[in-house]
LOVOBA-223842 format. One record per residue (C-alpha): residue number from 1; x, y, z. Coordinates in steps of 0.05 Angstrom, whole numbers. Layout:
lolum  X  Y  Z
NUM  X  Y  Z
...
END
This chain:
lolum  X  Y  Z
1  -197  93  970
2  -168  157  940
3  -100  141  971
4  -101  67  951
5  -50  44  899
6  -89  21  838
7  -71  -49  814
8  -85  -86  750
9  -139  -129  783
10  -175  -66  806
11  -178  -41  734
12  -204  -108  709
13  -257  -111  763
14  -279  -39  749
15  -283  -52  674
16  -321  -117  682
17  -372  -83  728
18  -382  -28  676
19  -390  -76  617
20  -438  -121  656
21  -491  -65  660
22  -555  -84  624
23  -557  -22  579
24  -484  -33  559
25  -496  -106  543
26  -557  -89  500
27  -520  -35  461
28  -460  -81  452
29  -503  -137  424
30  -539  -89  377
31  -472  -61  352
32  -446  -132  338
33  -511  -149  302
34  -507  -85  260
35  -435  -101  240
36  -453  -171  217
37  -514  -146  178
38  -473  -90  146
39  -419  -140  124
40  -472  -185  92
41  -507  -126  59
42  -441  -101  30
43  -428  -170  -1
44  -499  -173  -30
45  -494  -101  -56
46  -426  -114  -88
47  -452  -178  -121
48  -512  -140  -148
49  -467  -84  -176
50  -423  -136  -210
51  -484  -166  -244
52  -512  -99  -266
53  -447  -62  -284
54  -389  -111  -292
55  -347  -60  -330
56  -347  -12  -271
57  -338  -64  -216
58  -278  -102  -242
59  -206  -88  -224
60  -143  -129  -222
61  -93  -125  -164
62  -27  -106  -197
63  30  -58  -187
64  15  -16  -249
65  -28  46  -244
66  -102  29  -243
67  -148  51  -298
68  -202  103  -278
69  -259  52  -278
70  -215  4  -238
71  -201  57  -186
72  -275  73  -179
73  -290  -1  -168
74  -234  -5  -117
75  -260  57  -81
76  -332  31  -78
77  -309  -37  -51
78  -266  -1  1
79  -320  43  31
80  -384  2  23
81  -380  -37  89
82  -364  22  136
83  -414  67  100
84  -471  17  109
85  -451  6  182
86  -453  81  195
87  -522  88  164
88  -550  31  206
89  -519  59  270
90  -550  127  257
91  -619  95  246
92  -611  55  311
93  -589  118  349
94  -651  156  325
95  -696  99  347
96  -663  93  416
97  -667  169  424
98  -742  168  409
99  -752  115  463
100  -708  154  512
101  -660  96  519
102  -585  101  533
103  -545  113  469
104  -475  128  495
105  -443  64  468
106  -479  71  401
107  -452  142  393
108  -382  115  409
109  -392  62  356
110  -410  116  306
111  -345  154  321
112  -304  91  312
113  -338  74  246
114  -327  146  221
115  -253  139  236
116  -253  71  201
117  -288  102  141
118  -236  157  137
119  -181  104  142
120  -212  64  85
121  -217  127  42
122  -144  143  56
123  -125  72  36
124  -165  78  -29
125  -127  143  -45
126  -60  109  -30
127  -79  50  -75
128  -86  98  -133
129  -21  135  -118
130  32  84  -95
131  49  12  -114
132  -7  -34  -91
133  39  -86  -60
134  70  -36  -12
135  2  -7  9
136  -28  -76  19
137  31  -97  62
138  34  -35  105
139  -41  -28  116
140  -33  -88  162
141  32  -62  192
142  13  10  205
143  -59  31  191
144  -98  -26  221
145  -54  -32  284
146  -64  43  295
147  -139  35  287
148  -138  -24  336
149  -101  19  388
150  -152  74  377
151  -210  26  390
152  -177  -3  453
153  -165  68  479
154  -239  85  469
155  -261  21  504
156  -217  35  565
157  -242  107  566
158  -314  82  574
159  -303  66  647
160  -252  121  658
161  -197  69  666
162  -145  90  616
163  -108  140  659
164  -109  93  719
165  -87  34  675
166  -29  73  645
167  -2  93  714
168  1  22  742
169  73  9  766
170  101  -57  742
171  171  -55  772
172  221  -5  798
173  287  2  761
174  342  42  797
175  287  71  841
176  249  95  779
177  179  67  771
178  165  30  706
179  92  38  688
180  46  7  636
181  50  72  598
182  126  69  594
183  127  -4  571
184  71  9  522
185  106  70  493
186  172  33  489
187  148  -28  450
188  94  5  408
189  137  65  393
190  196  22  371
191  151  -22  329
192  119  36  290
193  186  72  284
194  220  11  253
195  161  -1  206
196  159  71  183
197  235  72  172
198  230  9  130
199  173  39  90
200  213  103  78
201  272  61  54
202  228  24  3
203  196  88  -22
204  264  121  -32
205  289  61  -71
206  227  65  -116
207  226  140  -128
208  302  153  -134
209  319  129  -204
210  394  113  -212
211  425  127  -280
212  477  71  -278
213  489  7  -238
214  544  44  -199
215  495  99  -180
216  445  46  -158
217  496  15  -111
218  515  82  -81
219  442  100  -71
220  427  34  -36
221  488  41  9
222  468  113  27
223  396  92  42
224  422  36  86
225  464  86  126
226  403  131  132
227  362  72  157
228  410  54  214
229  418  128  233
230  342  136  238
231  335  72  278
232  388  95  327
233  356  164  331
234  287  133  344
235  313  89  400
236  346  149  434
237  284  193  427
238  236  139  452
239  280  123  512
240  284  197  528
241  208  204  521
242  192  149  571
243  241  179  620
244  298  128  621
245  353  154  665
246  418  162  628
247  457  142  690
248  419  76  692
249  435  62  620
250  508  78  633
251  510  32  693
252  479  -26  654
253  522  -16  593
254  585  -11  635
255  569  -75  672
256  553  -114  609
257  608  -86  564
258  662  -133  588
259  618  -195  581
260  592  -173  514
261  663  -158  490
262  685  -230  503
263  620  -267  485
264  603  -227  423
265  672  -212  397
266  656  -238  327
267  590  -200  324
268  623  -135  344
269  679  -146  294
270  628  -157  239
271  589  -96  261
272  650  -51  259
273  670  -80  191
274  600  -66  165
275  604  7  187
276  671  14  152
277  644  -18  88
278  585  29  87
279  623  93  101
280  683  78  56
281  638  50  1
282  688  -5  -12
283  630  -48  -34
284  563  -29  -63
285  501  -70  -81
286  509  -92  -152
287  585  -99  -149
288  615  -162  -181
289  669  -191  -136
290  711  -254  -130
291  723  -279  -60
292  750  -347  -38
293  757  -365  -112
294  683  -354  -128
295  652  -299  -170
296  589  -268  -141
297  546  -205  -142
298  534  -163  -80
299  459  -161  -67
300  452  -127  1
301  499  -95  51
302  482  -105  123
303  512  -84  189
304  531  -155  209
305  535  -192  142
306  532  -182  67
307  487  -222  21
308  517  -242  -46
309  489  -281  -105
310  535  -336  -132
311  539  -331  -208
312  554  -405  -216
313  486  -430  -192
314  446  -367  -173
315  446  -386  -100
316  454  -333  -45
317  508  -334  8
318  513  -295  73
319  585  -272  84
320  606  -241  151
321  632  -171  140
322  700  -183  171
323  714  -234  116
324  723  -176  67
325  781  -150  110
326  814  -218  124
327  809  -251  55
328  836  -230  -13
329  781  -195  -51
330  777  -181  -125
331  726  -132  -151
332  707  -125  -224
333  666  -62  -214
334  710  -20  -168
335  722  41  -211
336  683  16  -273
337  647  -45  -299
338  695  -61  -356
339  723  -131  -359
340  785  -149  -400
341  782  -218  -434
342  824  -256  -484
343  820  -316  -531
344  883  -356  -551
345  885  -393  -617
346  940  -428  -656
347  943  -436  -732
348  986  -476  -780
349  1053  -451  -804
350  1027  -443  -875
351  977  -389  -852
352  986  -315  -866
353  991  -276  -799
354  959  -212  -827
355  899  -251  -852
356  890  -285  -785
357  894  -219  -746
358  843  -185  -792
359  796  -244  -787
360  800  -245  -710
361  785  -171  -707
362  727  -178  -755
363  697  -234  -712
364  704  -191  -649
365  673  -129  -681
366  614  -169  -707
367  596  -194  -637
368  543  -147  -608
369  565  -158  -536
370  638  -141  -547
371  651  -67  -534
372  675  -25  -593
373  708  25  -546
374  758  5  -521
375  766  -32  -587
376  787  -105  -593
377  861  -120  -607
378  894  -181  -639
379  967  -201  -630
380  1015  -250  -663
381  1046  -277  -599
382  1101  -327  -617
383  1123  -387  -657
384  1100  -451  -623
385  1124  -522  -634
386  1066  -537  -682
387  1029  -471  -688
388  1033  -397  -697
389  1001  -370  -634
390  953  -310  -634
391  913  -274  -580
392  848  -235  -587
393  836  -186  -530
394  769  -150  -521
395  728  -113  -468
396  660  -129  -437
397  616  -87  -392
398  590  -145  -351
399  632  -200  -320
400  572  -247  -318
401  571  -254  -394
402  646  -268  -400
403  641  -343  -410
404  583  -337  -458
405  619  -287  -503
406  683  -328  -503
407  643  -389  -523
408  609  -349  -580
409  676  -323  -605
410  709  -392  -603
411  651  -422  -644
412  655  -365  -694
413  732  -370  -700
414  728  -445  -714
415  673  -433  -767
416  708  -375  -802
417  777  -408  -801
418  747  -470  -833
419  712  -428  -886
420  777  -391  -901
421  820  -454  -902
422  860  -433  -842
423  883  -496  -806
424  882  -502  -730
425  931  -560  -722
426  935  -609  -665
427  1002  -626  -633
428  1039  -680  -673
429  1108  -712  -671
430  1146  -746  -728
431  1183  -809  -707
432  1240  -834  -753
433  1260  -907  -744
434  1330  -924  -770
END
């Protein structure tokens, strides 16, 4: 039997024989019973505390920093269940020991509950330090999956099956055995690496405070580059850890490169375009651009595509990255955010040009959203068929408010010209009949 190749069915059979022992079954049932009783007691205890001390047992889930009494309430609710479970397990262990019964599984349960209690204390600390929405999200993506893997490892170790299970050969790839341990390390390692990189990206965005909108775009673009670099680095490290032969990877990639080149030509083109956009910083999140005749705001730069928000209806559009290199692109925030706008107006021939120019400048200066530096400028353009034509030019720091400001100025011009008896004539023609 020592030279026999261990299979998955052998591990299952060995584990089932171990778990079917009477002492193991009794301890397992008692542990399940204790967990249920502890959960019910924690609910009863918490309800009693809320009745006796409502001011110390009330907290609201929100992203702001918790008040001291709210943090105490959160901490108590976090540790009550594992603490009660640990106390009951210790009492049970003492009773079993006094009767000289087997207590191995109960001691293992105590170790697992201690780890769970430490985990809950750590989560309580993180709740008081970081934004609650991030901790609540990643406790299910990182902490609880790690705890589940820890419990599964301990269960397999009960029958001494973990090492045998991890060395089971699934397939052979290029004469290299692929074991359960390799597959497990590959998928679990990649999962946790991607989750941690995403968490790091969110924390950097939260803690790095940009001074301007331009700085915000550059920071997001740099963080995105860091994200893809870390993902690539993680894949390389994990493949090296599980012992993937570099020659095998070269052979596979060489065989597939031709097919991928033809089948995924557009994807590769978008990928390369995305890399160029990120490194050259042609576009940044927050930039206002006009592409295909539509004005939009860049929300997120990706390797394959860029997400933009359409200013006309607030919808979001996914644009392949190569579009930015094949279509004409206008950016309003390339070197700065200033936008140059103008309003055209015609007045009657009996109006005084100097008075009209001064009135236009006064209207522009009184508008709070029109920039004072660079200052507005008014021009007497030309003599029209029925009007003297003027132009008011001014600067804004946001292209999204352009139409609103022009509408405000037009309304104000009409009102002030009416109050000052400045006529805005309509086209008219005199017909003489002989």
